[in-house]
Structures are given as C-alpha cells and as structure tokens.
C-alpha positions as CSV (number, residue, x, y, z in Angstrom):
1,X,91.9,114.4,127.9
2,X,92.2,110.5,129.5
3,X,91.9,107.7,127.7
4,X,89.7,105.1,129.9
5,X,90.7,101.2,129.7
6,X,88.5,98.9,131.2
7,X,90.0,95.0,132.3
8,X,93.5,96.7,132.5
9,X,94.7,93.3,133.5
10,X,93.1,91.2,131.5
11,X,94.8,90.0,128.5
12,X,93.6,92.2,125.8
13,X,93.4,95.0,127.8
14,X,96.8,95.1,129.6
15,X,98.3,95.1,125.8
16,X,96.0,98.0,125.5
17,X,97.1,99.6,128.4
18,X,100.9,99.3,127.2
19,X,100.1,100.6,123.9
20,X,98.6,103.9,124.6
21,X,101.6,104.4,127.2
22,X,103.9,103.8,124.5
23,X,102.0,106.8,121.9
24,X,102.5,108.9,125.2
25,X,99.3,108.6,126.6
26,X,98.9,108.9,130.6
27,X,95.3,106.1,130.0
28,X,93.0,106.4,133.3
29,X,91.8,102.3,134.2
30,X,88.7,100.9,135.7
31,X,90.1,98.1,138.3
32,X,88.7,96.3,140.9
33,X,92.0,94.8,142.6
34,X,94.8,97.9,141.3
35,X,97.6,95.5,143.2
36,X,97.1,93.2,140.2
37,X,98.3,96.1,137.9
38,X,101.9,95.5,136.5
39,X,104.5,97.3,138.5
40,X,105.7,99.3,135.7
41,X,102.8,101.0,134.3
42,X,101.4,102.1,137.4
43,X,103.0,105.6,137.2
44,X,101.8,106.2,133.9
45,X,97.9,105.3,135.0
46,X,95.1,106.8,136.6
47,X,93.5,104.1,138.6
48,X,89.4,103.9,139.4
49,X,88.9,101.3,141.8
50,X,86.0,99.1,141.6
51,X,83.8,97.3,139.1
52,X,82.9,98.3,135.4
53,X,79.3,97.6,136.3
54,X,79.1,100.1,139.0
55,X,77.6,103.2,137.4
56,X,79.5,105.9,140.7
57,X,83.0,104.8,139.5
58,X,82.1,104.4,135.7
59,X,80.6,107.7,135.7
60,X,83.8,108.8,137.5
61,X,86.3,107.7,135.1
62,X,84.9,108.3,131.8
63,X,84.0,112.4,133.1
64,X,85.5,114.5,130.4
65,X,87.6,111.5,128.5
66,X,88.3,111.5,125.2
67,X,87.4,107.3,124.6
68,X,87.0,104.2,126.4
69,X,87.4,100.8,125.7
70,X,84.8,98.8,126.6
71,X,85.6,95.2,127.4
72,X,83.2,92.9,129.5
73,X,85.0,90.4,131.7
74,X,84.6,87.7,131.2
75,X,82.9,84.9,133.9
76,X,82.9,81.4,133.2
77,X,81.6,80.7,137.0
78,X,78.3,82.8,135.9
79,X,75.0,81.7,136.6
80,X,73.5,83.8,133.6
81,X,76.6,85.6,131.1
82,X,73.8,86.9,129.1
83,X,72.3,89.2,132.1
84,X,75.9,89.9,132.5
85,X,76.4,90.8,129.5
86,X,73.3,93.4,129.7
87,X,74.3,94.5,133.2
88,X,77.6,95.8,132.2
89,X,76.5,97.1,128.7
90,X,73.7,98.7,130.4
91,X,75.7,100.3,132.5
92,X,78.2,102.6,130.7
93,X,74.2,103.5,128.8
94,X,73.7,104.9,132.4
95,X,77.3,106.8,133.3
96,X,77.3,108.1,129.3
97,X,74.0,109.8,129.9
98,X,75.2,111.4,133.5
99,X,78.3,112.9,131.5
100,X,79.4,113.3,128.0
101,X,79.2,110.3,126.2
102,X,82.9,109.6,125.0
103,X,84.0,107.7,121.7
104,X,83.6,104.0,122.7
105,X,85.8,101.2,121.3
106,X,83.8,98.5,122.4
107,X,85.2,94.4,121.8
108,X,82.9,92.8,120.3
109,X,83.0,89.6,118.3
110,X,82.6,88.4,114.8
111,X,79.4,86.9,114.3
112,X,77.8,89.3,116.4
113,X,75.7,90.3,113.3
114,X,74.1,87.4,113.0
115,X,72.6,88.5,116.2
116,X,70.9,84.9,117.4
117,X,72.0,81.6,117.2
118,X,75.8,81.7,118.0
119,X,75.7,80.8,122.0
120,X,77.3,82.8,123.9
121,X,78.6,85.7,120.8
122,X,74.5,86.4,120.9
123,X,75.6,88.0,124.4
124,X,77.9,90.8,123.1
125,X,75.9,91.0,120.1
126,X,72.8,92.2,122.6
127,X,75.6,94.8,124.6
128,X,76.0,96.1,120.8
129,X,72.6,97.0,120.9
130,X,72.3,98.3,124.1
131,X,75.5,100.6,123.4
132,X,74.2,101.7,119.7
133,X,70.8,103.6,122.3
134,X,73.6,106.1,123.1
135,X,73.0,107.6,120.3
136,X,76.5,108.6,119.6
137,X,80.2,107.9,118.5
138,X,80.3,103.8,119.4
139,X,82.8,101.7,117.3
140,X,82.0,97.5,117.5
141,X,85.3,95.7,117.3
142,X,84.5,92.0,115.8
143,X,87.8,90.3,115.9
144,X,88.0,86.6,115.1
145,X,89.1,83.2,117.1
146,X,91.3,84.1,119.3
147,X,95.1,82.8,119.3
148,X,95.2,82.9,122.4
149,X,92.5,80.6,123.0
150,X,94.7,77.3,122.2
151,X,96.2,78.6,125.7
152,X,93.7,76.8,126.8
153,X,95.3,73.0,125.3
154,X,98.8,73.4,126.8
155,X,98.0,70.0,128.2
156,X,96.8,68.1,125.3
157,X,99.2,69.4,123.1
158,X,102.4,68.6,125.1
159,X,100.6,65.4,124.1
160,X,100.6,65.8,120.7
161,X,96.9,66.5,120.5
162,X,94.4,69.5,119.7
163,X,90.8,69.4,120.3
164,X,88.2,71.1,118.9
165,X,83.9,70.5,118.6
166,X,84.4,71.2,115.0
167,X,85.2,69.3,112.2
168,X,89.4,69.6,111.4
169,X,87.8,71.1,107.6
170,X,85.9,74.3,109.3
171,X,87.3,77.4,108.6
172,X,87.4,80.7,110.3
173,X,89.0,83.7,111.5
174,X,91.8,83.5,113.4
175,X,94.2,86.4,115.2
176,X,96.3,87.2,117.9
177,X,95.6,89.3,120.8
178,X,98.4,91.6,120.2
179,X,97.2,92.5,116.8
180,X,93.5,93.4,118.4
181,X,94.8,95.6,120.9
182,X,96.5,97.4,118.6
183,X,94.1,98.6,116.1
184,X,92.2,99.4,119.6
185,X,95.0,101.8,120.9
186,X,95.2,103.5,117.2
187,X,90.9,103.9,116.9
188,X,91.4,105.0,120.5
189,X,93.5,107.7,120.0
190,X,92.3,108.8,116.3
191,X,88.6,108.6,117.1
192,X,88.1,109.4,113.2
193,X,84.4,108.1,113.4
194,X,81.0,109.7,113.8
195,X,77.8,107.8,114.7
196,X,78.4,103.6,114.9
197,X,80.4,101.9,112.9
198,X,81.9,98.2,112.6
199,X,85.2,96.9,111.8
200,X,86.3,92.6,111.4
201,X,89.7,92.1,113.1
202,X,91.9,89.1,111.5
203,X,95.1,87.5,110.9
204,X,96.9,87.3,107.7
205,X,94.4,84.4,106.7
206,X,91.8,82.2,107.0
207,X,92.4,78.7,108.0
208,X,90.4,75.4,108.6
209,X,91.4,73.6,112.4
210,X,93.5,71.1,110.6
211,X,95.5,73.8,109.0
212,X,95.6,75.9,112.3
213,X,96.9,72.5,113.8
214,X,99.2,72.8,111.3
215,X,100.4,76.3,111.7
216,X,100.9,75.4,115.5
217,X,102.9,72.1,114.9
218,X,105.6,74.6,113.0
219,X,105.2,77.4,115.5
220,X,106.2,74.6,118.5
221,X,108.6,72.4,116.5
222,X,106.3,69.1,117.3
223,X,103.8,67.5,115.5
224,X,100.2,67.9,116.6
225,X,97.1,66.2,115.7
226,X,94.0,67.7,115.5
227,X,90.8,65.5,116.9
228,X,87.1,66.7,116.5
229,X,85.4,66.5,120.2
230,X,82.1,65.9,121.3
231,X,79.9,68.3,122.7
232,X,79.5,66.0,125.6
233,X,83.4,66.2,126.1
234,X,83.6,69.7,125.1
235,X,81.6,70.6,128.1
236,X,82.4,68.5,130.4
237,X,86.0,69.8,129.9
238,X,84.6,73.2,130.4
239,X,83.1,73.0,133.9
240,X,86.1,70.7,134.3
241,X,88.4,74.0,134.8
242,X,85.7,75.9,136.6
243,X,83.2,76.9,134.8
244,X,79.4,77.0,135.4
245,X,76.7,74.7,133.5
246,X,75.1,78.6,132.4
247,X,78.2,79.5,130.5
248,X,79.5,75.8,129.6
249,X,76.2,75.3,127.9
250,X,76.8,78.8,125.3
251,X,80.5,78.3,124.6
252,X,79.1,74.7,122.6
253,X,76.5,76.0,121.8
254,X,78.7,78.5,120.1
255,X,80.5,75.4,118.2
256,X,77.3,73.8,117.2
257,X,76.5,77.3,115.5
258,X,79.9,77.2,113.4
259,X,79.3,73.7,111.9
260,X,76.3,74.3,110.4
261,X,77.9,78.0,109.1
262,X,79.4,78.2,105.4
263,X,82.5,80.1,104.7
264,X,82.0,83.4,104.1
265,X,84.9,84.9,102.9
266,X,85.6,88.5,103.7
267,X,88.4,91.2,102.2
268,X,91.2,91.9,104.1
269,X,92.6,94.7,103.7
270,X,94.6,97.0,106.3
271,X,92.1,98.1,108.5
272,X,91.2,94.9,109.7
273,X,94.3,92.4,109.1
274,X,96.8,92.2,112.1
275,X,99.9,91.2,111.1
276,X,100.8,88.2,113.5
277,X,100.6,84.9,111.6
278,X,99.4,81.7,114.0
279,X,102.3,80.2,113.1
280,X,104.6,82.8,114.6
281,X,102.3,83.3,117.1
282,X,103.4,79.1,118.5
283,X,106.5,79.9,118.0
284,X,106.8,82.9,120.5
285,X,104.0,82.0,122.8
286,X,103.1,78.4,122.8
287,X,106.8,77.1,122.3
288,X,108.2,77.8,125.7
289,X,105.3,76.7,127.4
290,X,104.7,73.5,126.2
291,X,108.8,72.7,126.0
C-alpha cells in the first residue's frame, strides 16, 4: 500500500517525499511536470502525472493507498482563490468516494479553527469542512507562520529591514517547514488516528515580530530593524511580485485579523513542537542568501 504525496516539488511536499524515502517508503506522487522532480528522488517514487484537482488522476493515485498528504497548491495569481481551494478539496472527496478512502493528512493552518474572518486562511478552513464530509480518517495539521515567509523579504533584509503589516509586539506561532514536513511524515506512517483530528505545529517558542526580527538578526549576523507596514504598501508589494488583487486583498485581511487577535498561549508538547529555532533557521537558510 503506497503513501501518496501532492505538491511533491513544493516547499513542504518535497521534504515530505524525502522523509518518506528515508523511512524506507516508495511514495507515489501527483505532479503536473515530472521534470521538476529532483533527479535523485525519481528512482524511489511512482509518478502520476497530472493535476491534483483532476479527479481521474487523483482516483488512480489513491487506489489502494494507505495514506495521502494533501496540500492545495498556492496560486498567487488566481482570480478566485476561494473557489480554487474548494475545487481541490472537492476533488479529493470525489476521488475518495470512488475508491477506498485512505488516511488523509491535510495541511491546513493555525487560525482555521476560527472558520472565518482571517482572509486566505478562511479558504483552508473551508477545505477542512469539505474533507470532513468523507466521514473517514482525516488529520488537519495546523502550522503557524512559516519561517520561510521571510524569504519573501530577502532584499529588505539585505538593507537592514523587515516589513510586516502588524505591530512589532504582535505575538504568533512561528515554525520551520522542515518541522512541518517531519510531523506530516510521522503521521502518514503511523496512521494511528480514526475519525477527524487536528494538530497544531509550532516552533520551540511563541515570538512577537520584534523578537522574530531579533532572532533573524542573530542568525544572519547582521542588525535588522522591524518596520510596521501599511495595508496599502503590503498589498502593493504583494502584487508587484505577480500576485493578483483577488489574492492580495484576503492576504492583507489575514494581517488585519492578526492585529486584532488576542495572544492566546497554547501548550507545547512533543506532538506539536518542532525543534528548529528561528535563529538556527536564519543561520542555516537565510544567512547564505543575504550574504
């Protein structure tokens, strides 16, 4: 019985594939363009070429599978991101009804538990509800703010600044994508849950954006200052990188919601807590890039 991975060339999916291979698995992958797969993983995967919103492709891939890692691929140029998320989730539901539904490990987001008012996160929350209609074994992973989001700010960091559309004192959960992938691999292999479950994933400590900026400064060996950005500048900056207005507006709404949200501490335990600190990540990943 295979384990199926969607978005196997993406930031998280590629790490899930490698983790499964290291564990001795030979995962199946759904990928539009197999040439984008790393050459060293090709001998160890079974490729289903196509899109993960194609019910025929997904049905073939999950037939007889034990579990699937499901992540809706981001499309920052989308003209209707909410419809995109709905379409991908419904595709998996329809495919699973045709076959025997595997254990589903769905990458969601911290904040999805609130269901509405968080911009783009609302689309992920709606996907949770759609997948729950299967009535099978579904695990929603809810990670916090990716460390890798700071890679969008390489040039500002080089000039000594980090811009974010929240006050510096805003506290949230931060996490490395490597730690998210590790949790996903373990849960795909264990399949020790029944029904619907959720699991937070966060780094070793909650941080304010001021503290996050200090951690990055420490990691890259260079002083960086936090600057609170306006909604208008954040939206314009997002669209300048090719993002559509249809995605930019709910992206900014997500930060508006963060500004008004109370800081609610959640307990850290071995099930939810990654090992990578932000300073360690900045030293390993960001420092070589920013120089």
